[in-house]
Each structure stands twice: as C-alpha cells, then as structure tokens.
C-alpha positions as CSV (number, residue, x, y, z in Angstrom):
1,M,78.5,117.2,100.7
2,R,78.2,121.1,99.7
3,K,74.6,120.9,100.7
4,F,75.8,119.6,104.2
5,L,78.6,122.5,104.6
6,K,75.7,125.2,103.4
7,N,73.0,124.3,106.2
8,T,75.4,123.3,109.1
9,K,76.4,126.3,111.7
10,P,78.5,126.2,114.2
11,K,77.4,124.7,117.5
12,P,78.4,126.5,120.7
13,A,77.1,123.7,122.7
14,D,79.3,120.7,120.8
15,T,81.4,119.1,123.4
16,A,83.3,117.3,120.2
17,L,85.2,121.3,120.1
18,I,85.4,122.0,123.8
19,K,87.4,125.2,124.7
20,T,91.1,125.4,125.5
21,D,92.5,126.4,128.5
22,I,95.9,127.4,129.9
23,L,97.1,124.3,131.6
24,E,96.8,122.4,127.6
25,I,98.2,125.3,126.1
26,I,101.3,125.4,128.3
27,E,102.0,121.3,128.2
28,L,101.9,121.6,124.4
29,I,104.3,124.2,124.3
30,K,106.6,122.0,126.7
31,K,106.5,119.6,124.0
32,L,107.6,122.2,121.2
33,K,110.8,120.9,119.8
34,N,113.3,124.2,119.8
35,N,115.0,123.3,116.2
36,K,112.3,123.7,114.3
37,A,112.3,126.5,111.4
38,P,109.6,129.1,111.6
39,G,107.1,129.9,109.1
40,R,106.5,133.3,107.2
41,D,105.5,135.1,110.4
42,G,109.4,134.1,111.6
43,I,108.1,133.4,115.9
44,T,109.9,130.1,116.5
45,H,109.3,127.5,118.9
46,K,111.9,129.1,121.4
47,V,110.3,132.2,121.2
48,I,106.8,130.7,122.1
49,K,108.4,128.6,124.8
50,N,109.2,131.9,126.4
51,L,106.2,133.6,126.2
52,P,104.9,135.8,129.1
53,L,101.8,134.2,131.4
54,K,99.8,137.0,130.1
55,M,100.8,136.0,126.5
56,I,99.5,132.7,126.9
57,V,96.3,134.0,128.1
58,R,95.6,136.2,124.9
59,L,96.6,133.2,122.5
60,Q,94.0,131.0,124.9
61,K,91.3,133.4,123.8
62,I,91.9,133.5,120.2
63,F,92.3,129.9,120.0
64,N,88.3,129.2,122.0
65,K,87.3,132.0,119.5
66,C,88.1,130.2,116.8
67,L,87.2,126.7,118.1
68,E,83.9,128.3,119.1
69,N,83.2,129.5,115.3
70,C,85.1,126.4,113.9
71,Y,87.5,128.8,112.0
72,F,91.1,128.3,110.8
73,P,92.7,131.7,110.9
74,Q,93.8,132.5,107.0
75,C,97.2,133.8,107.9
76,W,97.7,130.3,109.6
77,K,97.1,128.8,106.2
78,H,100.1,130.2,104.0
79,A,103.4,127.8,103.4
80,I,106.9,128.9,102.9
81,V,108.3,126.1,100.5
82,I,111.9,125.7,100.8
83,L,113.7,122.9,98.3
84,F,116.2,120.6,98.8
85,E,117.9,118.4,96.2
86,K,117.4,114.5,96.2
87,P,120.8,113.0,96.4
88,G,122.1,111.3,93.3
89,T,119.8,113.4,90.6
90,E,120.1,116.3,88.3
91,N,119.1,119.4,90.0
92,I,117.6,120.7,86.2
93,M,114.3,118.8,86.7
94,P,111.9,119.8,89.1
95,Q,110.6,116.1,90.3
96,N,114.6,116.0,91.7
97,W,114.0,118.3,94.1
98,R,112.2,117.6,97.8
99,P,110.1,120.7,98.9
100,I,109.3,121.2,102.5
101,S,107.1,123.5,103.9
102,L,107.0,125.6,106.9
103,L,104.1,126.7,108.4
104,P,103.8,129.6,111.5
105,S,104.7,128.0,114.7
106,I,101.3,129.3,116.2
107,G,99.0,127.9,114.2
108,K,100.7,124.6,114.5
109,L,100.2,125.2,117.9
110,F,96.4,125.6,117.3
111,E,96.6,122.3,115.3
112,R,97.8,120.4,117.9
113,I,94.8,121.5,120.5
114,I,92.3,120.7,117.4
115,K,94.0,117.0,116.7
116,N,93.7,116.2,120.7
117,R,90.0,116.7,119.8
118,L,90.0,115.0,116.2
119,I,91.2,111.7,117.6
120,K,88.7,111.2,120.2
121,H,86.7,110.3,117.1
122,I,88.2,108.6,114.8
123,P,88.1,105.2,115.8
124,F,87.3,103.6,112.0
125,I,91.1,103.3,111.4
126,P,91.4,99.4,110.2
127,D,94.1,97.6,112.2
128,F,96.6,97.0,109.2
129,Q,97.2,100.8,109.0
130,F,100.6,101.2,111.4
131,G,101.2,104.8,110.3
132,F,100.8,108.2,112.4
133,R,99.3,106.2,115.3
134,D,100.2,105.9,118.7
135,K,102.0,102.7,120.0
136,H,102.7,101.6,116.3
137,N,105.3,101.6,114.2
138,T,107.4,99.8,111.3
139,S,109.0,97.2,113.3
140,Q,105.5,96.0,114.1
141,Q,104.1,96.2,110.7
142,L,107.4,94.3,109.6
143,L,107.1,92.0,111.8
144,R,103.2,91.2,111.1
145,T,104.0,90.9,107.5
146,I,107.1,88.5,108.1
147,E,105.4,86.2,110.5
148,F,102.3,85.8,107.5
149,S,105.0,85.0,105.3
150,A,106.9,82.6,108.2
151,A,103.3,80.6,108.8
152,A,102.6,80.1,104.9
153,L,105.8,78.4,104.1
154,E,105.1,76.3,107.2
155,K,102.4,75.0,105.6
156,K,104.2,75.0,102.2
157,K,102.4,77.6,100.7
158,S,103.6,80.3,98.1
159,V,103.2,84.0,98.7
160,A,102.9,86.8,96.7
161,V,102.9,90.1,97.4
162,L,102.7,93.2,95.8
163,A,104.4,96.4,97.1
164,I,102.0,99.3,95.4
165,D,103.0,102.8,94.4
166,I,100.9,105.2,95.1
167,K,101.9,108.4,93.0
168,K,102.1,111.5,95.4
169,A,99.8,110.0,97.8
170,F,99.8,113.0,100.4
171,D,99.9,115.7,97.4
172,T,97.0,114.5,95.5
173,V,94.2,114.0,98.7
174,Y,91.0,115.0,97.2
175,H,89.6,117.7,99.6
176,D,86.1,116.9,99.1
177,G,86.3,113.4,99.3
178,L,87.8,113.8,102.5
179,I,85.4,115.6,103.8
180,H,82.4,113.3,102.4
181,K,84.3,110.4,104.5
182,M,83.9,112.7,107.7
183,I,80.2,113.2,106.8
184,K,79.9,109.4,106.0
185,Y,81.3,108.0,109.6
186,K,79.0,110.8,110.9
187,M,81.7,112.9,113.1
188,P,80.6,115.8,115.0
189,D,79.7,118.6,112.9
190,N,82.6,121.2,114.7
191,I,85.1,118.6,113.7
192,I,83.7,118.6,110.2
193,L,83.4,122.1,109.8
194,I,86.8,123.4,111.2
195,M,88.8,120.4,109.3
196,N,87.0,121.8,106.2
197,S,87.9,125.7,107.3
198,F,91.8,123.9,107.9
199,L,92.1,123.2,104.6
200,R,90.3,125.2,101.9
201,N,91.6,128.1,100.6
202,R,95.6,127.6,101.6
203,T,98.3,129.2,99.8
204,F,102.1,128.8,99.6
205,Q,105.1,130.7,98.2
206,V,108.4,129.1,97.2
207,N,111.6,130.8,98.4
208,V,114.7,130.3,96.1
209,K,118.0,131.9,97.8
210,G,115.8,134.4,99.5
211,N,113.3,135.3,96.8
212,L,110.0,134.7,97.3
213,S,107.8,133.6,94.1
214,S,104.1,134.9,93.7
215,I,101.2,133.3,96.2
216,K,100.0,130.1,94.9
217,K,96.6,128.1,96.1
218,I,96.8,124.5,96.8
219,E,93.9,122.9,95.4
220,A,94.6,119.2,96.8
221,S,96.6,117.4,99.3
222,V,96.8,116.8,103.1
223,P,98.9,120.1,104.1
224,Q,102.7,119.0,104.2
225,G,104.4,120.0,107.8
226,S,100.9,120.3,109.6
227,V,100.3,118.7,112.2
228,I,96.9,117.6,111.7
229,G,97.4,116.3,107.9
230,P,98.7,112.8,108.8
231,V,95.7,112.5,110.9
232,A,93.7,113.3,108.0
233,F,95.2,111.3,105.4
234,N,94.5,108.0,107.7
235,I,91.0,109.4,107.6
236,F,91.0,109.4,103.7
237,V,92.5,106.1,103.4
238,S,90.4,104.3,105.9
239,D,88.1,102.9,103.5
240,F,90.6,101.2,101.5
241,P,89.1,98.3,100.0
242,T,89.3,94.8,102.5
243,W,88.5,91.1,102.4
244,Q,87.2,88.8,104.3
245,D,89.4,85.4,103.9
246,N,92.1,84.3,105.7
247,N,94.9,83.7,102.9
248,H,95.7,87.1,102.5
249,I,96.8,90.3,105.0
250,T,97.2,94.1,104.2
251,S,100.1,96.0,105.4
252,Q,99.9,99.9,105.2
253,F,102.3,102.5,106.6
254,A,101.0,105.7,105.7
255,D,101.0,105.7,101.8
256,D,103.5,101.9,102.1
257,T,101.3,99.9,101.0
258,T,101.7,96.3,100.8
259,I,99.2,93.3,99.7
260,L,100.2,89.6,100.7
261,E,98.4,87.0,99.1
262,C,99.2,83.1,99.8
263,A,98.2,79.8,98.2
264,K,99.5,76.2,97.7
265,N,99.8,77.0,94.0
266,P,101.9,80.4,93.3
267,N,99.7,81.0,90.2
268,K,96.7,81.0,92.2
269,A,98.1,83.4,94.4
270,I,98.9,85.5,91.8
271,E,95.7,85.2,90.3
272,N,94.0,85.8,93.4
273,L,95.8,89.0,94.1
274,Q,94.7,90.0,90.7
275,S,91.0,90.1,91.7
276,K,91.9,92.5,94.7
277,V,93.8,94.9,92.2
278,F,90.8,95.2,90.4
279,D,89.3,96.5,93.5
280,I,91.8,98.9,94.8
281,E,91.6,100.2,91.1
282,N,87.9,101.4,91.4
283,W,88.8,102.5,94.9
284,C,91.7,104.4,93.4
285,T,89.5,105.8,90.6
286,L,86.5,107.1,93.1
287,Y,89.0,109.0,94.8
288,K,91.2,110.5,92.5
289,I,94.3,108.8,93.7
290,A,96.9,107.6,90.6
291,L,98.8,104.4,90.9
292,N,102.3,103.9,89.4
293,G,102.0,100.0,87.8
294,S,105.5,100.7,86.4
295,K,107.2,101.3,90.0
296,S,105.4,98.5,91.9
297,K,107.1,95.6,92.5
298,L,105.8,91.7,92.9
299,L,107.8,89.2,94.9
300,L,107.1,85.7,95.0
301,I,107.9,83.8,98.9
302,R,107.8,80.1,98.0
303,R,110.2,76.9,98.3
304,N,109.4,75.2,95.1
305,R,110.8,77.3,92.0
306,K,107.7,76.1,89.7
307,P,107.5,77.8,86.6
308,I,104.9,81.4,86.9
309,T,102.5,82.0,84.1
310,E,100.4,84.5,85.7
311,T,100.9,88.4,85.7
312,I,99.3,91.0,87.8
313,E,98.4,94.4,86.1
314,I,97.7,97.5,87.3
315,F,95.6,100.0,85.3
316,D,97.1,97.8,82.2
317,E,100.5,98.5,83.0
318,E,102.6,95.1,84.1
319,V,104.1,94.9,87.5
320,E,107.6,94.0,87.5
321,R,108.1,90.5,89.4
322,V,111.7,90.7,91.4
323,D,113.5,88.7,93.6
324,E,113.8,90.6,96.3
325,L,111.6,93.9,97.4
326,K,112.3,96.5,100.1
327,F,109.5,97.2,102.6
328,L,109.7,99.7,105.2
329,G,113.4,99.9,104.8
330,V,114.1,96.0,105.1
331,T,114.6,93.5,102.5
332,I,112.6,90.7,102.1
333,T,114.2,88.0,99.5
334,H,112.1,85.1,97.8
335,N,113.4,82.7,100.4
336,L,112.8,84.7,103.4
337,K,116.5,84.4,104.6
338,W,118.4,87.6,105.9
339,E,122.0,87.4,104.2
340,R,120.9,90.3,101.7
341,H,119.6,92.6,104.2
342,I,122.8,92.1,106.3
343,E,124.5,92.8,103.4
344,K,122.9,95.8,102.8
345,V,122.8,97.2,106.5
346,T,126.5,96.4,107.2
347,T,127.6,98.1,103.7
348,K,125.7,101.4,104.6
349,T,127.2,101.4,107.9
350,R,130.9,101.1,106.6
351,Q,129.7,104.0,104.1
352,V,128.8,106.4,106.9
353,R,131.5,105.2,109.0
354,F,133.7,106.7,106.3
355,Q,132.0,109.7,105.8
356,L,132.4,110.0,109.7
357,R,136.3,109.5,109.6
358,H,137.7,112.7,110.4
359,L,135.0,112.7,113.7
360,L,135.8,108.8,114.6
361,G,139.3,108.6,113.7
362,R,143.0,109.0,115.3
363,K,143.0,112.4,114.2
364,S,139.9,113.6,116.0
365,M,139.5,116.4,118.6
366,L,136.4,114.5,120.0
367,D,136.7,112.7,123.0
368,L,135.7,109.3,123.8
369,H,132.2,110.1,125.3
370,T,131.5,112.0,122.1
371,K,132.5,109.1,119.7
372,R,130.6,106.4,121.7
373,K,127.4,108.8,121.6
374,I,127.9,109.6,117.2
375,Y,128.4,105.4,117.5
376,C,125.3,104.6,119.6
377,T,122.7,107.4,117.8
378,V,124.3,107.5,114.2
379,L,125.9,104.2,112.9
380,R,124.4,101.4,115.5
381,P,120.7,102.6,114.7
382,I,121.5,101.6,110.7
383,F,121.9,97.9,111.7
384,S,119.8,97.5,114.0
385,Y,116.5,99.2,112.8
386,A,113.8,96.6,112.9
387,S,115.6,93.9,114.5
388,P,112.8,92.1,115.9
389,A,111.7,91.4,112.6
390,W,114.5,90.1,111.0
391,F,117.6,88.8,113.7
392,P,119.1,85.9,112.2
393,N,119.8,82.5,113.3
394,K,122.7,82.0,111.2
395,K,126.0,81.9,113.4
396,S,127.8,83.6,109.9
397,L,125.5,86.5,110.0
398,K,125.4,87.1,113.5
399,Q,129.2,87.3,112.9
400,K,129.0,89.9,110.5
401,L,127.4,92.3,112.9
402,R,129.5,92.0,115.3
403,T,132.2,92.5,112.7
404,T,130.7,95.8,111.8
405,Q,130.5,97.2,115.2
406,N,133.9,95.6,116.2
407,V,135.4,97.6,113.4
408,T,134.0,101.1,114.1
409,L,135.2,100.3,118.0
410,R,138.4,99.9,117.1
411,Q,138.8,103.2,114.9
412,I,136.7,105.4,117.8
413,V,139.9,104.7,120.7
414,D,142.3,103.8,117.9
415,A,143.0,100.6,119.1
416,P,146.4,98.5,118.2
417,R,146.1,95.2,116.8
418,Y,147.2,93.0,120.1
419,M,144.2,94.9,121.8
420,R,141.1,92.6,121.9
421,T,138.1,93.8,121.1
422,K,136.2,92.3,124.5
423,N,138.4,94.9,126.6
424,I,137.4,97.8,124.1
425,R,133.6,97.2,124.7
426,R,134.3,96.5,128.4
427,D,136.0,100.4,128.7
428,L,133.2,101.5,126.3
429,K,130.6,100.3,128.2
430,L,129.2,98.3,125.2
431,T,127.9,95.0,124.6
432,S,128.4,92.7,121.5
433,A,126.5,93.5,118.6
434,T,124.7,90.3,119.0
435,K,123.9,90.8,122.6
436,Y,122.4,94.2,121.9
437,L,119.7,93.4,119.6
438,K,118.9,90.0,121.8
439,K,118.1,92.4,124.3
440,L,116.2,95.2,122.0
441,N,114.2,92.0,120.7
442,F,113.2,90.7,124.6
443,N,111.7,94.2,125.3
444,F,110.3,94.7,121.6
445,H,108.1,91.5,122.2
446,K,107.7,91.8,126.1
447,K,106.6,95.5,125.4
448,N,104.0,93.7,122.0
449,M,102.3,90.7,124.1
450,Q,101.1,94.1,127.2
451,L,99.8,95.7,124.1
452,N,96.2,95.8,123.2
453,G,95.1,95.4,119.1
454,P,96.1,93.5,116.1
455,I,100.0,93.0,117.2
456,S,99.3,91.1,120.6
457,T,97.0,88.8,118.3
458,L,100.7,87.4,116.7
459,Y,101.6,86.0,120.1
460,K,98.5,83.9,120.8
461,R,99.2,80.7,119.7
462,R,101.5,78.1,120.8
463,I,105.3,77.7,120.1
464,N,106.2,74.5,119.4
465,H,110.1,73.2,119.4
466,N,109.9,71.2,115.9
467,E,108.8,74.7,114.1
468,T,111.3,76.1,111.3
469,K,113.3,79.2,112.5
470,R,111.8,81.2,109.8
471,S,108.7,83.0,112.3
472,P,110.9,85.6,114.2
473,I,108.7,85.6,117.0
474,S,109.4,81.9,117.3
475,R,113.0,81.7,116.7
476,I,113.1,84.9,120.0
477,I,110.5,82.9,122.3
478,L,112.9,79.6,121.5
479,Q,116.1,81.1,122.5
480,N,114.9,83.2,125.6
481,S,113.5,81.6,128.7
482,Q,112.5,84.6,130.5
483,L,110.6,85.5,127.3
484,K,109.3,81.8,127.0
485,E,107.9,82.5,130.7
486,I,106.2,85.9,129.8
487,H,104.7,84.1,126.6
488,D,103.1,81.2,128.4
489,K,101.7,83.8,131.0
490,F,100.6,85.5,128.2
491,L,98.6,82.7,127.1
492,R,97.0,81.4,129.6
493,E,95.9,85.2,130.7
494,N,93.9,84.9,127.2
495,F,92.4,81.3,128.1
496,L,94.5,79.6,125.9
497,P,97.4,76.7,127.1
498,P,100.8,77.5,126.5
C-alpha cells in the first residue's frame, strides 16, 4: 500500500475525477439544509446559498484544482467537537457523552462533489448491506430478516439470530486497511489518492462551554459528520465474511450486523452459527475491529421448546441468550409475534404525548392545524415505523394501535365524552391508525416490486392461501386484492406463474 502511494502520481487525464462545473455546484448548494451548524470557519449553509455567481466561479476553480491534484485541503479537515450528555447516564464518565463533529461547510460541499464521482466505482458493496445506500432503508432490511424467519418456521425449522455488537465501529476504521481495500478492488488511482488525502492528518478540538481544547490528531475512524464518511465505511466492511448456503442470511445496516441460521434442530443452528463466528473473528483481527461478546445477543426463533445445550462465544466471551431482540428499532420475539413490539411503541407514544401535553392539551395556544402537524410528524411515526415488516393480524393488536391514536386526537381537539372519534378523524381529515398503516404498507410493497435488487427477490414466489400469517408479505398480499393483482403481474413479468 505504501509503495503504491509513493509511486502513484495524479493523472490529469483520469476520467474518474472529472472537473466540476457551475451547474453541478449550484445543484449541490440547493440541496444544503439551512439548519446545519457551521464548522470552525463559521460559514453557514445559508451564507453559501446566498453567494453571488462570481464567488461560485471562484469556488469552482478551487475545487477543480483540488480534483486535479487529488488533494483535500488541510483547513477543511479540522473538526470542532461538541458534547451532548446521553440520556439516563451520569455525566462524570467520558463514555456517557455523545460527541458531534462540526466540519467546515465549504469542505462538505467539496465532499459532495467527490462523492458523486466515488459512488460510480463501488459496485462491490454486498447485497446484504442496506446502510448508506440509495433506495435502501431499515424497513426493507427488517422485512428481509422477518421473511427469512417466517419461511423457516413454515418449514418447521428453528432460527438462531446472532446480533453482533461492534465496539465503536466508525471510530476504529483502520485507514491503511481502507486504502488497501480500495487498491485491491482496483479503484481508479486518482480516487484512491484523493481518499488518502481526505483521511490523513485530520485534527479536532473539543468545545466545552465556548472553551477550545488543544488540537489533537485523529489516527483512525471515518470522519464523523462528513459526507464521504458513510461511503468509506461501506467500502471498509464490503468484504465481511459470506457463506454459500441457503440456510443463512446476513443482515447489515451500517454497523448493525445480524446473522441468521436455520436448521431442523435449534442446537444444530447454533453450532453452524458458531462456525461462522470463527470466520468473523479472523476478519476482525485482520482489520483491527473489536467485537463485544458480552453485549452481543442470541435469539432463538422456534416453535418447539427443546432443551438448548449449545452456546455461542465471541473471542472467548459467551453470548447471552434472550427471548426478545431489538433489531433496527423493532422488537423481535422468540415466537415471531408482535404483542411485545406493539406494547413498546404504544407506551413510547404515550410518554412522548405526555411530554407534549402543553402543546397538545386544552390550554395550548396552538391552532388545530399545528397540533395536527405535531401528531403527524412526531407521534404517528413512533407507532408506524417499519410497519410493513410487523403489521399485526390479530384484531386486539390493531385495536391497541387505534386506541393510541384516538386518545391523542381527543386530546388535540379537547373532545367531550359524547363526541365520536370517527367524527374527530373526519374533521381533522385523518384515517384510522390501521387504515393509515395499510395504505403505508401497500405503497411500500408496490414500490419494492418495482426495484431491482435483493429486496425484489422476496416477491418472486407464489402466495398460498393456506400459509401461516407470520410472513408479512403473504399477509398484506392476501388481504389486499389490488396488491395481489400487482403481485401477479410482477410474477408474470419475471416468468413465474402467479
């Protein structure tokens, strides 16, 4: 790697880092969010949006000179770190504070230009990584995970789910390892050189109540708060171990990694999973990644309750076996039922509603339109998050969701007891919670069938009426005739009989 960096010089004619133009810069400036905090230079996004054309032309010249020389300026690599206390922790311990890095806004604009060129040369990101990728989200990864588990239960198999905890995943990215992988994947020389310039010699200062610490160097990690950082992380973990068999899947969303293994016997599933853990340990040792076995969790999804004799160890630490696991914000239980998850989201909705009581209650000075907006943007997303993956079939669970919504709406309008909730929803132009979730799920599944990639393969199968209701895809398609027609058309287009 060092030999490559020493002997490789920027190539002016390299098409990988083509020069930027005024139109590209203006389009990127339009996409900047006004509420982002500035870095050390104090230049906000609002200031950049109001720059005259003459200044944008000067920025273009600077950016093009940097691209030509594969150079990322040192002044754009300095971060100001501010600290926020983690809720429910004691502030006397350093690990109980969450650091937020503020980088110069002009530097982040230049990062966006580099990113537009970088992403064209990384087709090697594995299909099971859904983080920091266009047209990929947590709901899709959850759907993929739950569909695999439901299919295994349908075949009377058990599923061992291992949620791996990576210690400070983003903060421990090995710079030499990242550049080595870019060379191994034969990425263009100019891309590698500018990424090397972007990563090296980064510095930071901590701001505590307006007082700055001394300047410190960053020896590892992808830069927090940067635009290119997430893409660099995906490159770094792109060669995560994979295995060629149909009895397992790997689910990754950024650093959240879960491995699922199914088998007829739950002990056999755990044993097979342990053999895969050995490969993961070797990969982590090679690239200086630390795993936390004590914080990792093992969940068994199964119908039978046979005694379990096998255990899983990560670097000689035994992994705790649990009856429920929170993955990407959704609680998955050992029987793949959703009572526990719905209990948690409805409780959280009540807690947030109580915190907002002064804005939503009878003494609030806000008008109905603003209260309705608070409900739609703050409260409703709590219980509707990732609903395509877990939407229940039981009437009692659906009623819990409706009740959660109804109590909130009655509080918003300060409705007397005799007023019907149906009339309140009509006046606020809202549907019931279950109707809203069904519409959300319909649009989600319809859109997924139009995508190319790993998520669309979940729909390439016939849906039988005698299937169990554990599969979220089967459940929604069997309940919605319009979606069933779309699915039948999707199967015909993929040369499969509906």
